N, C-alpha and C positions, 0 to 999 in steps of 0.2 A: 605317595607315587604307589605305581601297582607292586605288586605280590614279587614278581621274577624279578622286575628291578630292585626293591628290595635286600635282594641277595647280594648284589654287590656290594652294599651297603655305600661305604665311604668312597668306593671307585669311581662313584659318578661323581664328574667337575662339578655339574651343578644341581638346582631344582631341575626336573621337567616342567617346560613349559607349555603348557594345553596341548598342541598336538602330536599325543604319542605314538611310538609304532614301536613296543616290546615285542619278542619272538613267542611268546604266552599270550596270544590276544583274547585268552580267553580267561584271562585274568584280570583283564581292565573292559570289564563288564559295560554296556550301557545298554541306554533305553533304545532296541529294535524298533517299537514302533513310530519314535518320535521321528529316528535316524530314514528310517522307510519312506514318513510323510516328507520328508526335509527332502530327498532325494525325488521323491514325485513332485514336489514342488519345483524343484531345480530344473526338472524334465522340462518344466510348462515354458520356461524361459534361458535354461544355459543349453549352449552348445559344445560343451563339452561335457554335461551330462544326457544328451540327449538318447534316449533309448537304452542307459543305462539299468532302469530298472524295470525291464523287461526282459534284460539277460537269462535266460534258461541256467537253474542249479550243476555245477560240475555233476557230468552221471554217474554213476557203476553200472558198472556193465551186468552182465549174468552171471552168477558164479562158474554154471558149465562153460560157458563162451572163452571166458580166461583161464580156463585150468588148459582147455584143448587148445587156444593156440597159444599159450604158453609151452605146453608139452610137443611141439610142433617146432618153437623157435630153439629148443632146447637140442634138436635132434643133430644139429650140424657140428655141435661141442659134446658129446658124449662117445663113448666107446658103448658097444651094444650090450656089454655088459651093464654099464652107467645107464646106460635109457632105460631098459628092462625094470633098472630096481626104482626109477626115477616114476616110469609109470605104476608101477604098485603103488608106491607112496603117492601118486596122485589121485589113484583108482579110491585108496584108503582114506584120505583127505575129502571125497565125495562122500562113500557111503557110510563112516563112521557118525558121523553126523556134527562130528566139531567142525569141520567146513561152513556146512548149512548154519549152522551156532554162531560163527565169529562172521558169516556177513551180514544176518537176520542182524546182528547187534551194530556193524557199521553202519545200515540202510537206515537204522533208527536216527543215528549220530546225524547223519546226512540231513535226515528231516527237522531233526533239531538246529542243524547249523543254516539249517534253509531258512527256519523259521527266523533266524538272527542275519538274514538277507549276506551269509557269509558261505565259504565252500567249507565242506568235509575235511580236505585238502589242507587249507589253509593253516589250520591249526598248527598241523603239523609238520610241515613242511619246511620252514625256516629253523626251525629248534634240528628237525632231521636231518637235514642237508646240510645246513650251515654251520648254525649256533654250536651244534654239537661239537663239530668236528675241531682237533685241536693242533690241526697242523696250519703253517703260516699262512695268513687268509694271501697276502701279496703273490705267492707264488702257486696256490694251489685254488684260488678262488677270482681274485680280481683277473679282470680280463683289459684287452688296450683297443682301440681303435687309431688308425696312422690318418688324418686329413691330407686331400692333393696338395700339393704346394699349389701355392697363389702367383702367378704372372708376374706380377706386380711386383716383387722381391721385395715385401713389407719389411721396416725394422720390427725387432723381434717386440719393441714396446706398443709399436702401432697394430703389427696382425694379434698380439692379445688386446689392445686395449678393444679394438673393435670386435674379438669374439667374447670378450664378457659384455659389452656393451649387449650383442644379440641375446647372449643366455638371459639376460634382465629380462630382456620385450620374451623371452621365450617362457619364464616365470612369470611373468604378469600375465601371458595369456594360461596359462595355469591358475592363477590366484583370481580370475578374474572370470572362468571357468569360459574363455570364449577359445579355448584350444577346439578344434575339431577331431571327432574322436576318430583314431584309426578303426578304419574299417575291411572288410573282408566283402566280396560280393555282394554290397552294399548293406554289407551288416553290422553292427559296431562290435568294435572289442572290448571288454571290459579295460576300464582308464585309471581301475584303481592304484594300479602301482608310480603312476605319477604323483601321488603324494607324498613318495618317498623321494624323487628326484633333487630337492634343492632342502638344504637346510635338514640336513638329517645325518648322522651318525652310529655307525659298530662300535661299541663299549665291547672292550675285552672282562673277561669274566674268568674264575676260576671253575672249570667244568662245561660251564656254558656258557658264552657270548650274551647279549641283548642287543635292541637298537633300539636310541630316540630320537623321536622328530622338536622340532621347535616351530613358535608362529611365525608366519610369514611376516606380521604384522610388525612384530618387536626386534625383528633379528635381519635388516638391510646391510650388514657389512659381508663383506670378503676378506679370507684369507689367504694371501699372495706369500711363498716363500723362497728365497734365494739365498744359494749359499748355509744353506741349512739353519738360514735363520727367518724367523717367523713375523710377520706384521698385517696387520689391518686396518683396513680403512672405509669408512659409509659408503653404501651408493646414493643413498639421498641426502642432495645442501639442508632439506628440512626434514625430521623425521616423522614429522605431522604430517606431509604431503606427499602422499606417494607418488604425486605427480612430476617431482622436483630430482628426479633420476639422472642420474652426471650426464654430462655427455660422451661420447667417445675420445674426445681432446681430453675434459678435465682428467677420464679415466686413463688418459696418456700421461698426462703430467702426474699421479698421482702412481706411477707403473715407473715413471722419469726417480721420481723421489727415492724409491723404494731401492730402483738398483744401483740409484748414490749411497745409498745410505747402507746398505747390506756389502757394497764395493770398499767403501772408505772405513769402514767399521771392522776393526784388528783386535778388535777385544774375540776371545775364547768364551763360547758359549756351550751349552750344551747341545750336542743332535739330537734332539728329542725324537726327530720324523724317523730315526732306526727304531725306536722301542717298537714301531707297529708294524714293523718285517718279521717279526719274533714266533715262537710259534703259540699260540694261543692262551694255555695255561702261565708260560713264562713273560707273554705282554699283558696279563694281566698283574702279575710280581711284578714288574717294571712300574707300571701306572701308580699304585701303590707305595715305591717308590720314589716316583718322581712328586707327588702330593706328599709325602713323609719329606722331602727335602726343602722343602720350603712353602707359607700359605700362598704366596702370591703364583704360586705355579697351578696352584689347582684353578685361581681364575684366571689365567691364560690360557689353558686347558678348554675353557671353556666356552672359551671367544675361539677357539678353533672349532669344537664340534657346534658350536650354535650358529655358524656362520655357512653364509648360502652353497657355497662349495671351496675349494682349494684354487688357486693358481701356482702354478708352477715355473719361474722364468731360468729355466737353466742357462749356465753360460759355457754349456756344452756346445756343438754343431753336427750331430750326429749324419753323417753322407752315404753311407751306405744302407742297404736294406736291411741287415743283421744288425747294425748299429741303431736304424732309428729304432727295427722291435725292442730291443733291448732297453733302450732308454724310457721307452714310453711302459715298459713291462715291468721293470725294478727302478732303473736309475742307478743314482747312488745311494738309495736307498734312505739318505740323510735329508733329501730336499723334498720332501712328499709326506702326506700323512694318508695313511694309503687304508684307512678305516671312516674316510669320507669317504659320502654317497657319491661322489666322481671329480676328479681333478683337468681341470685343462692345461697342456702344457705347451708350452714355446720355447723353444728352442734358439739359440743367439743369431743362428743363420734362418731366423724365422720358420723355419719348418714349423708344424701341430699337431698335437693327438688330444687322445684324452684316454683316462685308465678308471676304471670303473668298480667299484662295490659291488657286489653278485647279489649279497643275502637276502634282501628286500626286494630287489629290482630283475629282471630279469635285461637281456640286451635291446630289446624293439624298443623302448621305450628312451634309453639313452642315444641307440642309433637315429631315430628320430631327431632327436635334440640337436645330434653332429651334423646331421643334413642339412638341417635350419639354419645353423650359424653358418655350414660352408656356401650353402645355397644362396643366402640374403646377403652375405659377403661379396656376391658375385656385383652388384647391382647398388653395393655403397662404398661411397669414397671414402678412402684412407684416411683416417684423422692425421695432422701435422699441423705445424707453425707457422706456417707459413701467412706471410698477407697478413701479417699483425706486428704492429708495432711493439717496444718494448712495455709501454702504458699498457696496452691492452693485455697482454702476456702477462704481467705483475697481477693487474686486475682480477684475470681472470685466476690463477695460483693462488691469490692472499683469499678468495673467497673462499679455501678449501682447507678444510681441516688437514693435520700433517697427518702421513701414515701413526698407525700409532707400532713400536717395536715392541713384542712378547719378550721381554728379557727374563727367560726362565736359570734360576738360578740350580747351583749343580752342589754336590753334594760327594764323600769318598763313595758314597752306598751308590749313590747316582752315577758315576762315573765310571765306576767296575759295571753298572746294569751297561749302559752305554757299551762300552769296551765288549762283552760278552755279545750284546745285539751284532755288533760289527763282524765280529769272529763268526759269527752264523752266517747272518748275511752276505759275507764273504764266502763261508764254506759252500751253501746252497747256490750263490750263483756259479762257482768255477765248478760246481759238478752237471749245471744244465749245459745241453745241447738246445741252440734256441735256432732252424733254418728255415730263413723263409726260401720257397722255391715257387720261381714265376715259369709258369709254361706259355708260352707267346703260340704254341702252334696252331691252337682253336678256343672257341669259347664255345657260348650257349646257342651262339648263332648257328656253327654247324651242326650240332648235338641235336637239336630242334629239325634241323631236315632228315636226321634219322628216326624223327618219329618217336623220343623215346622222351624221358622228365631230363633235364638237365641235372636238375640234384641227384634223381637215381641213378645215372648215369655215373657220376663222380665218385660214388660210394662205390659203385661194385667197381671202378678202377683202385681204389682204397683198399677195397677186398682182396683183388689181386697181387697189387704189388704187399699187404703185409703176409700173405700166403707164399709170394716168392722169395720174399727176405727172410721169413721164420720157418715155414714152412707148417705151418697151422693155423685153425682157425681158432678164433677168439671173439667173445662176444664184443660189441660196438653198439655205445649207445650215439646215434643225433640226436638234439635234441628237437623236437615239434611244440609248438606252443599251445594253448587251450582257453589261448583271452576270448573266445567268443563265449566262454560259459564267466558267469560271476567267480570274482577274483580265483580264475584258472590263470597257473602259471606255464607248467611243460608236462611233457609226457614223452616216457620214451621210444623212439621209431629204430625198433631193433635192424640192425643194419645186414648182420648174416645171418643166412635162413640156408634153406636146404638147397633152394632155388640157385644161391650164389655160389655155395660152396660146388655144385655141378658146373657152374661158370668157370669158377677156376681152374678144378680137375680139365675140362675140357681146352682150356689155352694152355695147359701145358701137358696135353698128347698130343704128338704128334700125327698117331691114326686120325684124329677126330677133322674132320674137312672146316671149311671154314664158314660154312651154309652152317652147317651142325654147331659151330661155336656160336657166329650170330644168334641163331636162336635160342641157346643155351644163356647166352647176355641178356636176349628180349624179355626172356622168361625172370630172368633174375632182378631183372629193372623193373617192369609190371609188380611183381612180387613185392617188390622195395616201395613201392609208388602205391599199393593199397595200402601195407603196412602204417608207413607215411600218413595215408588219410584216416585210419581207424585211429592213430595218435592223436593227431587232431581233432577228432571227434570223440574222443574221452574212450574210445573202445579199445585200446591197448590192453597190457599186461602188465605193468609194474607198478602204477600209481594204486591199482587195485590191490595187490599184491602186497603192498606196503601198508596199505590200508589192515590187511586182513592181520597181520603180524601184528600191527598196533595197537589193535582194538582189544587184542586178545591179553587178560589179566597176568601179573605176574607168579601169579601160585597156580596157573594152568599150564598143564602138557603143553611142550613145544613140539607142535605136529611133525612127522617123519617129513614131511616133505621142504618143512625149512631147515630141519634139523641135517639133512644130507648135504655134507659137501660140496655137490654138484650144483646144488640149488644156488649156493653161495658165490662158485665160480662162473657161473653164467648170467650172473647179474653183477659181475666187477669186471668193470669197463678198461681192460687194455688199451683200446681204442676210441677215446673219448674225439665228436668229432661234435662240427658246426656252423654252418655256412652263412654269409650275409650275398646280398647281390645286390650292392651298390656301387657305381663307378667313383663315388665322392673320399670312397678309404682306400688307403695302399699299404696300408698295414694293417695287420687282424691277426691278435692272439692270445692265447693263456697257458697253464702249464699241465701238466698232464695229472689224472685223478688218483692213480696206483703209482707205486714206485718201479712196479717193470710193463708201465703202458706208457702210451705217446696221447700228446695233446696234438689233438690235428684240428685249426681252424682254416676255411680256405673263404676263397671270393670266387664263385661266379659268375663272368663277366662276360660281355658281346664277345670277344673277341681272344679272352686270355681265359686262363685258371690260374688261381695265387695261390697259395699254399705256405704255413706255417707251421712246421713241428717241433714240439718241444718233449723233448726227453729225458732221464736222468744217465745220458749217453749211452743208449742202446743204438746209438746208428740212424741219427736224424735224416743225417743227408743222405745216408744208404737210403733209406725211406723213402725219403725223395727224387731221387733219382729212380729207384721205383714204379713211385708215382710217374714219373714222366716216361719210363719206356712202358706203361701199363696203358696209358692213354696215348701213344702213339699206336698200339700195335691193336687197341680200340677203334682206333679209327680208320688205319691199312685194311682190319680185317672188316667192316664194314662199304669201305668204299672199293673194295673187290667183289664182294659178295653184291653189291650194287651193279657193279658190273656183269657179273655172269647171270645174274637175274633179267639184266637187258639184256645180253645178248642170246639167255634161253627164250624171251620173249619173243625177239628180232625171228629167231630160228622157228618157233612156233605159229609164228604171225606167216612165218614164207609157207610153212608146210601149209600152212590151214588152208593158204591160198592156191598153192600148186593142186592138193589135194582138190579144191571147188574147181580150180579150173580140168581136173583130171574126170572128175563125175559129168559136168559140161559137156567133154567131148566124147564119152561115152552115151552120155545120156541122146547126144546130135549125133550119134553115128559115125564120128571122126575116130573111135577107136584105131581102127586097121592105122590109118594114117600116122597116127599120135605113135601106133607100134614102132611103126618104122625107121622114126625119128629117133626112138630112146630103146636103147639097149636096154633088153629085158633082165639082163645079168647085173647092171649098174647099181652099186649100192644106194644111190641118190632115190633111182627110181624104187626100188626095194623100199627105204626112208619112206617115200611118201605113199607106197601102198599102203603101207604099216602104220604108217601114222606117226614114226619115230621123229625124234627130232637130235640134231647131229650137232653140237657143240662144238662150235672153232676149236683149233689148238693152238692158237696165239695163245702170251704169254698173257693171263689172266691175273698171275698172281704174282706180278714183280709187283715190287714195293713200287707206287707212288712218289713223287715227291710233294711236299708242302706245298702249295699255291702261296703265295704271295701274298703278304699280309693286305690287305689296301693303304693307301698311304693317309697316316694323320697328317689334320691341317696344322701349320704351322701355328709356333707359340706366338699370341697378339699383343700388344701391346696396349691395349683399351684399358679401361678399368673395370669389364668385364672378365671374369673368369670363364675361360673356354674349359668343359668339362672334360672335352678329349684330347685337350692338348699333353703330350708326354712328359714323363715325370721331370723336371727342370734339375738333374743331376748331372750332367755335363760341365766339362769345364769351361764349355760357351756361357752357359748357364749360370756358372759361378761369377764368371765375369759382367758379365750382363747386370747379375746381384750385386759384385761393387760398384760398375758405374750408375746403377738406379741408388743406390744407394749415399754415393757421393753427390750426387744431383737434389736426393734430400735435404742431407745435411748442407750444400752451398746454398739452399734454399731457405735454408733456416738463417742464415749469414743476415738474412735481408732485415728483419727484425733487429738487425746490428750491432756489433756494442763495438767495446776496445778491444785493440788488437795486443796489449801489452801494456805496461807501462803505468804509474801510480798516479793521480789525481795530480791534473795540470804539465804531465809528461809531454811533451812533444810528439806526436809522431814521425819518425824517421822516415828517408826518401825509401822508396822500394824500387826495386829490378824485378822485374817479372821473368821468369824463363819457363818455357813452354816444356810440358814432359807427357808423358803415355798417359792417354786419359782412363784408362783399366788396369786392372791391378788383380793380384790371385786372389787377395781377401778384400773383403768393403773395409773404406777407409771413411770414416765420420769427419766430421769437420772437427772436432778434438787431436786428431791427429794427420788432418790431411797436409800437412807440411807448411802453416803458416801463413794460409791465405786471408785478406786484409777483412775485419769486418766494418769498414766506415763503406757507404755508399754512394755511387758518383757525383751526389750534388754536396757528398760533405767531405769527397776526396782533392789537393788544392789543386790549380793551374795545371795543366799538361799532365795530370795522374788519372791513371785508369782503374778501376775495382779488374783484379787477376778471374781471369775463367776458371769454370773448374779445370782439376788437372792440370795448374800453373803452380810454380816456386816460387814463394814470395821473401827475395834475400833484403835481410834489414828489418825484419819483425820476428817476433818471439814464437815458437810453436804454440798455435791454442793448446795444446797439449798441458802448458807451463800455466798459463797464467792468462789464456785471452777471453776468444768469444764463447768456449763451450765453459770455461767456469762462468761468467757472466751470466752465461743462460742459464745454467742449473743453478745460478744465484738467485734469479730470478722465480726459476720454478720453483726454489726451495721457500720464497716468500719471504728471502731475507730483508730485514729491517734495514733501510740507507740505501738501498739501490740504487732506487732510481735518482736520488741525489746526486749518490758518485756521480751517475753517469750523464747527469745535467753537469755538472760540473766539469764533468772530461772535454765535454763538446762547446763551453761558453754560454748556455743557453738553460734560461729557467723554464723553457717551455717546450716539454719530448712529442705533444700532441701532435695526432696524425692529420689532424685538420688545417694546422696552421699553414696559413698562405703562402708564407716565405720559407725557402730552404734555411735551414740549420746554419751557422757561420762553422767556414773549417776551425779546426783547434790550432792556434797559433805555435 
């Protein structure tokens, strides 16, 4: 066990297996020569490792450049006095020799790290940015994605099974190194983070956390949580054969089993999931308490932490954007394990999303995984049990080992810890505002017609909105990926600049013309686009300054530059932002990073801009309204300036044409005739002669109405997901979901079984009444009013099978003892179920290959 992990000692749930990922990778030294040789060998035959050995190291910018750009970035955040004091501290840092000494040592460290094929920042970043922070990772580190709804309206277990199956495929692409590298302009990105996408877990520790990973070969199980109860099941029929992975239908059987086990289990079990939501020191203490409660608890926790990922089968059905976002962000706290690499979350109404742990992995690998899940699901049929008879289904189910419940054992001390964790969780949830804000006015399509970067444009809208709400300028963080370098993670793109400040002040000054405002906005957008490009190239300031602070020995004096409160304030991100541009997501967010700040996630789409604003009740909804107002004002400004410039260009062309005609007339001796026809005192004649342009007086500054949005295609009922379908959240869509699920469960009846009664009981005559096919909620077979399970061939003369949406009189409801119970008995692989079915049907053969229909029950 590496030294960093030994600090936690007994807090680790199991011996680490092979592939470790501790935060202090410096303690897990390896033979780098052999590693480089292995990577070079893989490059020759591996798709995923193509070009990885040629990636350049993360650069360290020139010290003079970093200090100059830092000084420029703090100007809009400081008073004149503060700026002068910081200017002196920067000059002293340059000339005293201390800055040069720190910079030289940092470059020596970078060379040493390069010889080990890693980054000078990687060995510090995990600890400094994540593992040493003691706040709850649930609320202040983890992030989430909400998936687009599937218009096929799948059941919870059908969608979950398909997503799990596709996640296994993606994992296999990583394991076999067949995943194509992420690219930018035909250059590969570093793929190092993908090793932490599966079978990895964060471990809470006193003062500092760590992370552990487990080898793929021996850990092919999934952890499923429902109603606060944890279960695991293997995803391979034969662990020695990687190709024996479960099919979506087999995974669905396991998930149906888990739902039944969790819903039927009325015993009280400790809600250990809530222990992952607390502050990290408290979580570490609670971990020890959990292990002390009973020896088996440590074994159960090892199963969770070594699993591929966690699947959450929630019993809730979030409908609104805020409900959906909050359910993905924190849920009920108990039906989650937030320290896992990622959690797939599927709700009772079929909606789905993902919650990701951030310490070892940024959002780009997980967003690619999620896009793979959503895109591939478009072309895959949903798993179901139709077209199967009882023996087929029983044969499939009986070949699967039943899911293993992880029965944690409680103690008085553990119960108290869980009670306290619940109290902290509720208090933190109640203290937060999370407000999704959907701006439908326009998106990147229109912004591009203004000839500006859509991301930089939105950043300026955020600056203007914040200034209008709070009347001040604050340090603003936007994440920029540095994965073009080996083991690169992120750099800070500082959004607040001298240009953005000038733009905001111009927008609030009535004396500034529209053209001047637009020019100020373009300058601010261009400046942010330039700074973002610097950040992506590793030429921004924050990571370099961090390295200079961390390379300093503890016995050295702290430079005045770093000791000044202004330095801390200008690196304190009261507005923390990041964006994705992917239409497959309908929700995205995280918490604020400082108590008096906002977390602002946004999605830049073709025809809309979506935001999610989180804060400790600072006014997230009001800030969202200011963002919408800023976007509307900016659009109005650019469209009106476009009209003005077009009118001016037309006037200039008219004047030029008239001047040319006048010049031609003078040259041809026709000036006298022209003079007679033109009044010398006419303003137009004067304008023509002097070359001045007259701007018309019509109302150029009247606010233009927003153009109608292009019609979106109607939802289709094919098996293929339509990317541009509107979000299916209307009452009509919910009714369609109810009908689709009733049709699904009716199809299950075709494997169908008894409708009630004991062995040998006669089937009572049935009367069928028509009823409405729609319902306000989905109607599974278990509660659909007692529709018969017998096929037409099995029914008596003159009897017929009732259609979906009809009520059967004389049969007991399936929720009591009918089809659903028999169906679940087969899924659970109960002994003797087939013989009981044969006895009830009066035949010893239920084979689907039988040439003659089974006889009707007497």
